N, C-alpha and C positions, 0 to 999 in steps of 0.2 A: 771069323777073320781074323785080321790080323791087328791087335789095337797095343803096340808095342809103339809107345812116340819116334817118333822119327827125328834124325839128325845130320850137320855133315848141309854138305853146296846144296843151295839150293837148286841147284839145274842135273846134281843129282839124283833127291830128294822126288822133285815134277816124274822126274824120268823116270823111278820106279814107279811112284802110283799110278803112272797114267802108264804104264807098261799095267801093272797086276790089274789094272778096272779094268784093261782089254781080256787080260786073260779071261776074266769072272764074268764080263757079259755086262748088258741093261742094270741099274741098280741104283742104288744114292752110296758112295762112300763119303766116308768123314773120317778122317787122319787128324791131328796134333803132333806138335813136337817145334823144333826149333831145328830154323834154318839158318846158312847164313851163307854170307858174300862177299869176296873177296875185289876190291879194285881202286885203282889207281886214283888217287884225292882229284889230282888234276885233271879226271876226264872231263867232270864238271859238270857231268850228268845229275840227275836227283829224283830216286824213287827209296824206296825199302825192298828190306828181304825179303815179302808181303808182294809188294809191286813185281817182281823183277822173279817171283818164282812163277804168278799166275800168266807173267807176260812169255815166260821158255813154253810154259805149259799149254798157251796157249799156239803158236807157234809149233808148237810139234803136233797139234791135233792138228793143226789147218798141215802140216807134209803129213801128215797119213790119212789123210780126207774123211775125217771126221765133226770136221767146224758144224755140222750141223746132225748130228748124235750126241755132241757135246757140251754142258756148260764144268765151272769152273771158278770157283773161290777161295782165295785166300786172305786173310786178313789176322791182328793179331789183338789176342784178345786182349790185351790193355788198350785199345785206341791208339795204338800209336805204329807207327811204319819208320818207318829213317824219321830225316830232319823235314816232314813233309805233315800237310793236312790231314792223311786219309789213313786209314784204318790198316787199304790194303787193298783189295781187287777183285772186281767179278767178271769175269769173260762168259757171254752168252750166246756161243760161234759170233758167223760173222768174217768178217775177215781180219787175215793179217799181218797187214800192208805195214809195210815200215816197222813191224818187232823187230826184224832181225838189228834193223842201224839202230833203234832206240837198245839193245841190247848189249849189243858193240861200242855201245857209249854207255853204258850203265843209268840210263837218262829213261825208265820205265814212265816216272812221273808222269811227260809231258805222253807217252804214248794215252790211258787214259782221259 
């Protein structure tokens, strides 16, 4: 397994993680590292890099038609994710309706 910590843009990181997991097949995959999100402060959205990374992953999983086979959790080990009261997000399948719009507005907090 790849034990190297990840770093980089949340969208790039989660796409790589999901693609790797799909190639490997069923299992539990745990990764750690630091992701980043760039956004316009004027967007008015609320959320943090972990919530955004989880929502990006959820949308990708739905687009792949695997929403009934994959769960995803993205958390900050310090208990903080951006200027919110959350440490991150967990998605265990189901719908992604409205996810793309929330990502465009960098408003992942209100999705969860």
